DOPA-159549 format. One record per residue: residue number from 1; residue in one letter; z, x, y of N, C-alpha, C in turn. Coordinates in steps of 0.001 Angstrom, whole numbers. Last residue first. Example, Ala and Ser with C-alpha at 12.3 -4.5 7.8 and 13.67 -1.06 7.14 Angstrom:
BEGIN
+------+-------+---------+---------+---------+---------+---------+---------+---------+---------+---------+
: guza : vexro :    n_c3 :    n_c1 :    n_c2 :   ca_c3 :   ca_c1 :   ca_c2 :    c_c3 :    c_c1 :    c_c2 :
+------+-------+---------+---------+---------+---------+---------+---------+---------+---------+---------+
:    2 :     S :    7080 :   12850 :   -2250 :    7140 :   13670 :   -1060 :    7870 :   12900 :      30 :
:    1 :     A :    7800 :   13190 :   -5690 :    7800 :   12300 :   -4500 :    7800 :   13200 :   -3300 :
+------+-------+---------+---------+---------+---------+---------+---------+---------+---------+---------+
//
This chain:
BEGIN
+------+-------+---------+---------+---------+---------+---------+---------+---------+---------+---------+
: guza : vexro :    n_c3 :    n_c1 :    n_c2 :   ca_c3 :   ca_c1 :   ca_c2 :    c_c3 :    c_c1 :    c_c2 :
+------+-------+---------+---------+---------+---------+---------+---------+---------+---------+---------+
:  176 :     Q :   45052 :    2066 :  -49726 :   46284 :    1245 :  -49190 :   47556 :    2016 :  -49161 :
:  175 :     A :   42056 :    2877 :  -48153 :   43194 :    3166 :  -48651 :   44734 :    2227 :  -48615 :
:  174 :     P :   39381 :     316 :  -47862 :   40169 :    1310 :  -46967 :   41180 :    1558 :  -48338 :
:  173 :     A :   36700 :     344 :  -49816 :   37921 :    -477 :  -49107 :   38656 :     558 :  -48898 :
:  172 :     P :   33545 :    1766 :  -48925 :   34561 :    1592 :  -49892 :   35546 :    1024 :  -48866 :
:  171 :     A :   30893 :    -216 :  -48092 :   31905 :     965 :  -47711 :   32957 :     693 :  -48344 :
:  170 :     P :   27726 :   -1137 :  -50045 :   29140 :   -1488 :  -49384 :   29761 :    -325 :  -48865 :
:  169 :     N :   25049 :    -678 :  -49789 :   25870 :     211 :  -50148 :   27096 :     -77 :  -49237 :
:  168 :     A :   23692 :   -3190 :  -49917 :   23369 :   -2175 :  -50908 :   24380 :   -1339 :  -50978 :
:  167 :     A :   24916 :   -4310 :  -47687 :   25127 :   -4814 :  -48664 :   24713 :   -4275 :  -49647 :
:  166 :     V :   23699 :   -2559 :  -45362 :   25352 :   -2740 :  -45634 :   25573 :   -3168 :  -46958 :
:  165 :     R :   20847 :   -2858 :  -45608 :   21915 :   -1561 :  -45943 :   23103 :   -1543 :  -46408 :
:  164 :     A :   20647 :   -5389 :  -44786 :   20485 :   -4820 :  -46208 :   21242 :   -4049 :  -46471 :
:  163 :     Q :   21843 :   -5004 :  -42152 :   22508 :   -5955 :  -43012 :   22124 :   -5504 :  -45040 :
:  162 :     I :   20064 :   -3871 :  -40906 :   21362 :   -3090 :  -40962 :   22117 :   -3849 :  -42322 :
:  161 :     A :   17898 :   -5250 :  -41150 :   17795 :   -3806 :  -42131 :   19249 :   -3211 :  -41858 :
:  160 :     E :   18443 :   -7101 :  -39350 :   18380 :   -7643 :  -41106 :   18166 :   -6011 :  -41916 :
:  159 :     G :   18515 :   -6048 :  -37030 :   19719 :   -6594 :  -37806 :   20007 :   -6865 :  -38977 :
:  158 :     V :   16194 :   -5575 :  -36852 :   17002 :   -4534 :  -36963 :   18544 :   -5253 :  -37729 :
:  157 :     A :   15073 :   -8091 :  -36406 :   14323 :   -6778 :  -37744 :   15853 :   -6093 :  -38041 :
:  156 :     Q :   16323 :   -8716 :  -34196 :   16119 :   -9490 :  -35558 :   15949 :   -8682 :  -36620 :
:  155 :     A :   15113 :   -6994 :  -32111 :   16466 :   -7039 :  -32549 :   16810 :   -7782 :  -34062 :
:  154 :     L :   12546 :   -7203 :  -32273 :   13285 :   -5891 :  -32685 :   14599 :   -6335 :  -33184 :
:  153 :     D :   12654 :  -10246 :  -31689 :   11932 :   -9615 :  -33083 :   13019 :   -8517 :  -33366 :
:  152 :     R :   12911 :   -9606 :  -28894 :   14025 :  -10741 :  -29922 :   13628 :  -10131 :  -31198 :
:  151 :     A :   11094 :   -8022 :  -27903 :   12908 :   -7354 :  -28130 :   13463 :   -8624 :  -28747 :
:  150 :     L :    9249 :   -9460 :  -28549 :    9358 :   -8162 :  -29043 :   10903 :   -7655 :  -28977 :
:  149 :     G :    9975 :  -11726 :  -26266 :    9320 :  -11663 :  -27926 :    9616 :  -10704 :  -28588 :
:  148 :     R :    9830 :  -10178 :  -23848 :   10887 :  -11135 :  -24549 :   10779 :  -11461 :  -26089 :
:  147 :     Q :    7142 :   -8875 :  -24173 :    8191 :   -8335 :  -23768 :    9759 :   -9222 :  -24338 :
:  146 :     W :    5443 :  -11264 :  -23879 :    5313 :  -10468 :  -24948 :    6950 :   -9546 :  -24927 :
:  145 :     I :    6521 :  -12366 :  -21179 :    6805 :  -13474 :  -22459 :    6583 :  -12079 :  -23930 :
:  144 :     E :    5601 :  -10189 :  -19790 :    6920 :  -10390 :  -19572 :    7336 :  -11352 :  -21344 :
:  143 :     A :    2909 :  -10462 :  -20088 :    3562 :   -9162 :  -20503 :    5520 :   -9536 :  -20600 :
:  142 :     A :    2138 :  -12712 :  -18842 :    2200 :  -12576 :  -20420 :    2812 :  -11332 :  -20895 :
:  141 :     Q :    2659 :  -12198 :  -16444 :    3662 :  -13093 :  -17061 :    3542 :  -13166 :  -18523 :
:  140 :     A :     861 :  -10371 :  -15956 :    2724 :   -9920 :  -15973 :    3101 :  -10980 :  -16467 :
:  139 :     V :   -1429 :  -11572 :  -16222 :   -1445 :  -10667 :  -17031 :     406 :  -10132 :  -16955 :
:  138 :     E :   -1268 :  -13571 :  -14236 :   -1225 :  -13835 :  -15319 :    -945 :  -12744 :  -16388 :
:  137 :     R :   -1223 :  -11193 :  -11644 :    -159 :  -12409 :  -11985 :     220 :  -13259 :  -13262 :
:  136 :     I :   -3717 :  -10473 :  -12103 :   -2618 :   -9617 :  -12157 :   -1422 :  -10634 :  -12670 :
:  135 :     I :   -5318 :  -12802 :  -11769 :   -5561 :  -12552 :  -13342 :   -3993 :  -11259 :  -13498 :
:  134 :     N :   -4677 :  -13622 :   -8738 :   -4263 :  -14049 :  -10139 :   -4436 :  -13968 :  -11645 :
:  133 :     S :   -6330 :  -11160 :   -7883 :   -4490 :  -11237 :   -8278 :   -3920 :  -12301 :   -8983 :
:  132 :     G :   -8685 :  -11395 :   -8881 :   -7758 :  -10098 :   -9605 :   -6782 :  -10342 :   -8812 :
:  131 :     N :  -10529 :  -12830 :   -7721 :   -9525 :  -13564 :   -8792 :   -8716 :  -12486 :   -9457 :
:  130 :     A :  -11924 :  -11663 :   -6113 :  -11620 :  -12920 :   -5741 :  -10458 :  -13241 :   -6938 :
:  129 :     L :  -12535 :   -9057 :   -7232 :  -11687 :   -9312 :   -5655 :  -11373 :  -10840 :   -5704 :
:  128 :     L :  -14089 :  -10026 :   -9070 :  -12710 :   -9243 :   -9474 :  -12035 :   -9301 :   -8215 :
:  127 :     A :  -16427 :  -10969 :   -8098 :  -15712 :  -11760 :   -8617 :  -14229 :  -11268 :   -8937 :
:  126 :     M :  -17496 :   -8734 :   -6750 :  -16741 :   -9832 :   -5482 :  -15857 :  -10793 :   -6529 :
:  125 :     G :  -17968 :   -7524 :   -9287 :  -17320 :   -6651 :   -8100 :  -16798 :   -7568 :   -6907 :
:  124 :     A :  -19808 :   -8723 :  -10038 :  -18777 :   -8487 :  -10864 :  -18050 :   -8342 :   -9611 :
:  123 :     S :  -21927 :   -9171 :   -7905 :  -21276 :  -10461 :   -8139 :  -19816 :  -10069 :   -9156 :
:  122 :     S :  -21138 :   -6114 :   -5806 :  -22449 :   -6702 :   -7139 :  -21479 :   -8251 :   -7141 :
:  121 :     T :  -19498 :   -4822 :   -4027 :  -20601 :   -5578 :   -3550 :  -21593 :   -6637 :   -4550 :
:  120 :     Y :  -18310 :   -3431 :   -5881 :  -17427 :   -4056 :   -5249 :  -18628 :   -5180 :   -4315 :
:  119 :     F :  -20458 :   -1358 :   -6688 :  -19476 :   -2543 :   -7597 :  -18830 :   -3641 :   -6928 :
:  118 :     A :  -20840 :    -117 :   -4092 :  -22129 :    -919 :   -5186 :  -21398 :   -1696 :   -5874 :
:  117 :     A :  -18380 :    1329 :   -3319 :  -19232 :      -5 :   -2786 :  -20380 :    -914 :   -3415 :
:  116 :     I :  -18145 :    2873 :   -5596 :  -17157 :    1975 :   -5482 :  -17967 :     637 :   -4983 :
:  115 :     A :  -20272 :    4518 :   -5471 :  -20297 :    3774 :   -6476 :  -19259 :    2774 :   -6345 :
:  114 :     K :  -19654 :    5470 :   -2815 :  -20994 :    4835 :   -2830 :  -20816 :    4168 :   -4034 :
:  113 :     L :  -17387 :    7022 :   -3736 :  -17342 :    6040 :   -2777 :  -18653 :    5267 :   -2501 :
:  112 :     D :  -18549 :    8681 :   -5489 :  -17660 :    7845 :   -5781 :  -17553 :    6603 :   -5002 :
:  111 :     E :  -20082 :   10021 :   -3534 :  -20918 :    9429 :   -4481 :  -19798 :    8149 :   -5144 :
:  110 :     E :  -18458 :   11412 :   -1773 :  -19151 :   10520 :   -1024 :  -20058 :    9725 :   -2452 :
:  109 :     S :  -14971 :   11557 :   -3769 :  -16427 :   12059 :   -3251 :  -16986 :   10904 :   -2641 :
:  108 :     F :  -11844 :   10514 :   -2685 :  -13120 :   10056 :   -3260 :  -14117 :   10891 :   -2417 :
:  107 :     S :   -9980 :   11508 :    -625 :   -9409 :   10837 :   -2239 :  -10741 :   10749 :   -2682 :
:  106 :     R :  -10792 :   11629 :    1551 :  -10504 :   12671 :    1264 :   -9599 :   12532 :    -499 :
:  105 :     A :  -12050 :    9036 :    2047 :  -12898 :   10121 :    1929 :  -12092 :   11450 :    1579 :
:  104 :     Y :   -9764 :    7186 :    2604 :  -10486 :    7287 :    1244 :  -11474 :    8522 :    1346 :
:  103 :     A :   -8894 :    8721 :    4923 :   -7967 :    8497 :    3868 :   -9216 :    8308 :    2597 :
:  102 :     L :  -10951 :    7840 :    6848 :  -10452 :    9362 :    6295 :   -9892 :    9625 :    5045 :
:  101 :     A :  -10787 :    5032 :    6673 :  -11693 :    6141 :    6245 :  -11694 :    7249 :    6026 :
:  100 :     A :   -8273 :    4957 :    7879 :   -8545 :    4489 :    6253 :   -9672 :    5009 :    6067 :
:   99 :     E :   -8813 :    6140 :   10340 :   -7576 :    6600 :    9556 :   -7918 :    6639 :    8347 :
:   98 :     R :  -10884 :    4376 :   11290 :  -11234 :    5328 :   11086 :  -10220 :    5864 :   10142 :
:   97 :     E :   -9285 :    2002 :   11234 :  -10591 :    2005 :   10359 :  -10634 :    3354 :   10418 :
:   96 :     L :   -7562 :    2250 :   13276 :   -7054 :    1948 :   11725 :   -8324 :    2332 :   10992 :
:   95 :     D :   -9264 :    2581 :   15616 :   -8863 :    3884 :   14992 :   -7746 :    3817 :   13989 :
:   94 :     G :  -10392 :     170 :   15583 :  -11458 :    1478 :   15251 :  -10006 :    2399 :   14650 :
:   93 :     R :   -8026 :   -1067 :   16755 :   -8272 :   -1733 :   15436 :   -9472 :    -748 :   14935 :
:   92 :     R :   -8646 :    -989 :   19697 :   -7893 :     -80 :   19369 :   -7932 :    -372 :   17304 :
:   91 :     S :   -9830 :   -3067 :   20892 :  -10504 :   -1875 :   20307 :   -9954 :    -723 :   19683 :
:   90 :     A :   -7602 :   -4710 :   21245 :   -8073 :   -5233 :   20122 :   -9143 :   -3568 :   19876 :
:   89 :     F :   -6337 :   -4569 :   23982 :   -5980 :   -3306 :   22712 :   -7001 :   -4100 :   21765 :
:   88 :     E :   -7645 :   -6103 :   25266 :   -7994 :   -4821 :   25835 :   -7354 :   -4016 :   24464 :
:   87 :     L :   -6869 :   -8758 :   24037 :   -7800 :   -8288 :   24267 :   -8080 :   -6856 :   24430 :
:   86 :     S :   -3877 :   -8262 :   24970 :   -4042 :   -7679 :   23699 :   -5566 :   -7688 :   23410 :
:   85 :     K :   -4001 :   -8628 :   27395 :   -3488 :   -7263 :   27306 :   -4047 :   -7039 :   25550 :
:   84 :     E :   -4416 :  -11385 :   27612 :   -5518 :  -10529 :   28194 :   -5173 :   -8864 :   27682 :
:   83 :     D :   -2610 :  -12398 :   26389 :   -3477 :  -12284 :   25845 :   -4584 :  -11725 :   26160 :
:   82 :     V :    -174 :  -11420 :   28304 :     -77 :  -10758 :   26689 :   -1544 :  -11330 :   26098 :
:   81 :     I :   -1295 :  -12867 :   30612 :   -1070 :  -11341 :   30519 :   -1268 :  -10838 :   29378 :
:   80 :     E :    -711 :  -15803 :   29754 :   -1997 :  -15113 :   30369 :   -1821 :  -13567 :   29956 :
:   79 :     N :    1873 :  -15771 :   28697 :    1239 :  -16193 :   27904 :    -605 :  -15653 :   28348 :
:   78 :     I :    3042 :  -15201 :   30977 :    3053 :  -14108 :   30266 :    2055 :  -14829 :   29071 :
:   77 :     L :    2390 :  -17406 :   32939 :    2020 :  -16139 :   33193 :    2018 :  -15119 :   32040 :
:   76 :     D :    3793 :  -19474 :   31324 :    2456 :  -19601 :   31691 :    1856 :  -17652 :   32252 :
:   75 :     Q :    6473 :  -18505 :   31472 :    5790 :  -19066 :   30631 :    4048 :  -18584 :   30571 :
:   74 :     L :    8432 :  -18514 :   33568 :    7002 :  -17346 :   33424 :    5865 :  -17446 :   32550 :
:   73 :     H :   10605 :  -19631 :   33015 :    9819 :  -20020 :   33651 :    8505 :  -19207 :   34402 :
:   72 :     P :   11970 :  -18362 :   31217 :   11342 :  -19117 :   30214 :   10023 :  -19543 :   31644 :
:   71 :     D :   12278 :  -15212 :   30057 :   12160 :  -15943 :   31070 :   11380 :  -16757 :   31284 :
:   70 :     K :   13173 :  -14366 :   27743 :   13687 :  -13893 :   28648 :   13940 :  -14554 :   29750 :
:   69 :     Q :   11384 :  -16373 :   26027 :   13078 :  -16652 :   25973 :   13823 :  -15840 :   27044 :
:   68 :     I :    9099 :  -14867 :   26872 :    9445 :  -16334 :   27259 :   10917 :  -16832 :   27199 :
:   67 :     L :    9550 :  -12706 :   25439 :    9391 :  -12865 :   26762 :    9833 :  -14233 :   27536 :
:   66 :     E :    9526 :  -13437 :   22478 :   10641 :  -12456 :   23290 :   10408 :  -12766 :   24538 :
:   65 :     N :    7133 :  -14897 :   22599 :    8318 :  -15435 :   22736 :    9511 :  -14693 :   22987 :
:   64 :     K :    5312 :  -12556 :   23543 :    5320 :  -14005 :   23884 :    6826 :  -14531 :   23913 :
:   63 :     L :    5636 :  -10777 :   20866 :    5868 :  -10110 :   22235 :    6093 :  -11693 :   23679 :
:   62 :     A :    4819 :  -12456 :   19204 :    6473 :  -12169 :   18920 :    6943 :  -11538 :   20308 :
:   61 :     A :    1977 :  -12557 :   19460 :    3011 :  -13786 :   19563 :    4391 :  -13276 :   19679 :
:   60 :     G :    1624 :   -9825 :   19373 :    1330 :  -10692 :   20575 :    1868 :  -11980 :   20670 :
:   59 :     A :    1745 :   -9179 :   16992 :    2516 :   -8575 :   17775 :    2577 :   -9179 :   19112 :
:   58 :     G :     -65 :  -11433 :   15609 :    1243 :  -11211 :   15435 :    2371 :  -10451 :   16167 :
:   57 :     L :   -2472 :  -10329 :   16568 :   -2118 :  -11717 :   16983 :    -422 :  -11858 :   16933 :
:   56 :     L :   -2288 :   -7877 :   15563 :   -1838 :   -7861 :   16815 :   -1824 :   -8954 :   17432 :
:   55 :     I :   -2169 :   -8401 :   12538 :   -1136 :   -7340 :   13289 :   -1289 :   -7314 :   14523 :
:   54 :     N :   -4150 :   -9712 :   11211 :   -3378 :  -10419 :   12255 :   -2307 :   -9471 :   12941 :
:   53 :     D :   -5657 :   -7252 :   10049 :   -6465 :   -8394 :   10583 :   -5458 :   -9136 :   11955 :
:   52 :     Y :   -4603 :   -6433 :    7340 :   -4127 :   -5714 :    8970 :   -4821 :   -6485 :   10155 :
:   51 :     Q :   -6022 :   -7000 :    5614 :   -4686 :   -7483 :    5163 :   -4228 :   -7167 :    6789 :
:   50 :     E :   -8443 :   -6016 :    5414 :   -8342 :   -7104 :    5795 :   -6993 :   -7568 :    6211 :
:   49 :     T :   -8876 :   -2998 :    4640 :   -8331 :   -3657 :    5918 :   -8184 :   -4750 :    6479 :
:   48 :     A :  -10401 :   -3644 :    1986 :   -9008 :   -3065 :    2290 :   -8469 :   -3108 :    3422 :
:   47 :     K :  -12555 :   -4899 :     576 :  -11694 :   -5694 :    2038 :  -10493 :   -4676 :    2294 :
:   46 :     L :  -14055 :   -3773 :    -623 :  -12930 :   -3624 :    -825 :  -11845 :   -4604 :     -82 :
:   45 :     A :  -16598 :   -3397 :    1556 :  -16648 :   -3826 :      43 :  -14980 :   -4167 :    -429 :
:   44 :     A :  -15286 :   -1517 :    3358 :  -15734 :   -2989 :    3198 :  -15832 :   -3813 :    2272 :
:   43 :     I :  -14325 :     415 :    2005 :  -13313 :    -144 :    2569 :  -13770 :   -1471 :    3221 :
:   42 :     A :  -17085 :    1537 :    1489 :  -16503 :    1234 :     380 :  -15008 :     294 :     588 :
:   41 :     D :  -18005 :    2090 :    4096 :  -19105 :    1013 :    3020 :  -18037 :     500 :    1976 :
:   40 :     R :  -16449 :    3935 :    5030 :  -16382 :    2428 :    5537 :  -16971 :    1697 :    4704 :
:   39 :     A :  -17336 :    6246 :    2647 :  -16068 :    5593 :    2870 :  -15915 :    4104 :    3441 :
:   38 :     A :  -19767 :    6326 :    4233 :  -19702 :    5853 :    2641 :  -18218 :    5412 :    2295 :
:   37 :     R :  -19225 :    7489 :    6198 :  -20087 :    6037 :    6360 :  -19788 :    5357 :    5081 :
:   36 :     L :  -18043 :    9813 :    5973 :  -17288 :    8749 :    6380 :  -17594 :    7510 :    6119 :
:   35 :     H :  -20124 :   11014 :    4712 :  -19034 :   10732 :    3367 :  -18041 :    9662 :    4141 :
:   34 :     T :  -22105 :   11337 :    6785 :  -22318 :   10134 :    5682 :  -21166 :   10168 :    4513 :
:   33 :     D :  -20413 :   13261 :    8178 :  -20475 :   11817 :    8848 :  -21360 :   10836 :    7442 :
:   32 :     S :  -17906 :   14731 :    6193 :  -19439 :   14411 :    7052 :  -19287 :   13207 :    7330 :
:   31 :     V :  -15172 :   16466 :    6737 :  -15473 :   15572 :    6328 :  -17348 :   15173 :    6894 :
:   30 :     T :  -14179 :   18435 :    8629 :  -15071 :   18881 :    7679 :  -15517 :   17592 :    6937 :
:   29 :     Q :  -11926 :   17020 :   10229 :  -13792 :   17477 :   10861 :  -14602 :   17891 :    9730 :
:   28 :     A :  -10419 :   16736 :    8709 :  -11024 :   15504 :    8995 :  -12174 :   16009 :    9517 :
:   27 :     Y :   -9553 :   19554 :    8664 :   -9723 :   18938 :    7273 :  -10584 :   17545 :    8052 :
:   26 :     A :   -8337 :   19623 :   10918 :   -9281 :   20504 :   10912 :  -10193 :   20031 :    9620 :
:   25 :     S :   -6349 :   17519 :   11476 :   -7100 :   17380 :   12270 :   -8448 :   18499 :   11645 :
:   24 :     S :   -4518 :   18928 :    9290 :   -5235 :   17761 :    8656 :   -6346 :   17521 :    9786 :
:   23 :     A :   -4178 :   21228 :   10849 :   -4689 :   21502 :    9551 :   -5100 :   20162 :    9073 :
:   22 :     G :   -2640 :   20267 :   12770 :   -4066 :   21414 :   13198 :   -4745 :   21073 :   11926 :
:   21 :     A :    -187 :   18947 :   11640 :   -1458 :   18340 :   12459 :   -2916 :   19042 :   12673 :
:   20 :     V :     827 :   21387 :   10313 :     189 :   20108 :    9439 :   -1059 :   19696 :   10392 :
:   19 :     F :    1390 :   22951 :   12945 :     166 :   23457 :   11768 :    -316 :   22404 :   10932 :
:   18 :     A :    2696 :   21364 :   14282 :    1543 :   21936 :   14799 :     530 :   22189 :   13815 :
:   17 :     A :    4935 :   21235 :   12288 :    4272 :   20032 :   12656 :    3062 :   20306 :   13543 :
:   16 :     M :    5988 :   23776 :   12102 :    5148 :   23232 :   10940 :    4604 :   22211 :   11521 :
:   15 :     A :    6695 :   24361 :   14913 :    5267 :   25058 :   14410 :    4564 :   24232 :   13216 :
:   14 :     I :    8328 :   22501 :   15057 :    7849 :   21962 :   15937 :    6484 :   23000 :   15709 :
:   13 :     A :   10610 :   23483 :   13388 :    9635 :   22268 :   12957 :    8550 :   22052 :   14037 :
:   12 :     T :   10899 :   25946 :   14478 :   10547 :   25962 :   12968 :    9918 :   24809 :   12969 :
:   11 :     M :   12101 :   25331 :   16369 :   10984 :   25950 :   17089 :   10035 :   26093 :   15524 :
:   10 :     L :   14481 :   24043 :   15598 :   13378 :   22896 :   16125 :   12002 :   23933 :   16329 :
:    9 :     R :   15574 :   26318 :   14419 :   15164 :   25114 :   13669 :   14334 :   24145 :   14107 :
:    8 :     R :   16210 :   27661 :   17037 :   15332 :   28476 :   15687 :   14778 :   27185 :   14831 :
:    7 :     A :   18509 :   25885 :   17858 :   16683 :   25937 :   18533 :   15875 :   26426 :   17332 :
:    6 :     T :   20304 :   26216 :   15774 :   19405 :   24757 :   16318 :   18210 :   25097 :   16717 :
:    5 :     P :   20696 :   28934 :   16335 :   20137 :   28527 :   15068 :   19475 :   27028 :   15046 :
:    4 :     I :   21805 :   28743 :   18828 :   20321 :   29504 :   18756 :   19478 :   29204 :   17307 :
:    3 :     L :   23734 :   27079 :   19279 :   22645 :   26396 :   19626 :   21314 :   27368 :   19459 :
:    2 :     I :   25956 :   28318 :   18128 :   25146 :   27286 :   17311 :   23968 :   27155 :   18137 :
:    1 :     M :   26741 :   30334 :   20254 :   26177 :   30729 :   18813 :   25669 :   29329 :   18159 :
+------+-------+---------+---------+---------+---------+---------+---------+---------+---------+---------+
//
């Protein structure tokens, strides 16, 4: 008896997953080649996927360490095979680039992507990319200082206003 509702939920989940997968792949097919090219150009200009460049190297190094700890006598063989297989898997980086391009293409029009790429390949855009993280850090520090000063000054102003009103309207003495 319990099995039937569970099976129905499972079938519903599978149907929903198939629908979502079909809908997203159908949408991906509607993105034109020029739109994808514009997305790739914008991604390259933004250096948006550079942070993922070392994922395969990191995975390979972690795998080497794990396997060598288990079988230290196979260290040379492990290093050789992990390096060999890592080179084979390097071609899969294109999968990430395609998914990133699709994400950008879904979020921005082709014209917007071209404008983004144009800006970030200009000297101003390159300067923003080079200095953006430092600027953000400096602005965050300035905001913290500003917030502390604002909170201090607000507390002081409120305290003074309360004291002034209390002094102007003294509370009646309690009845004895």
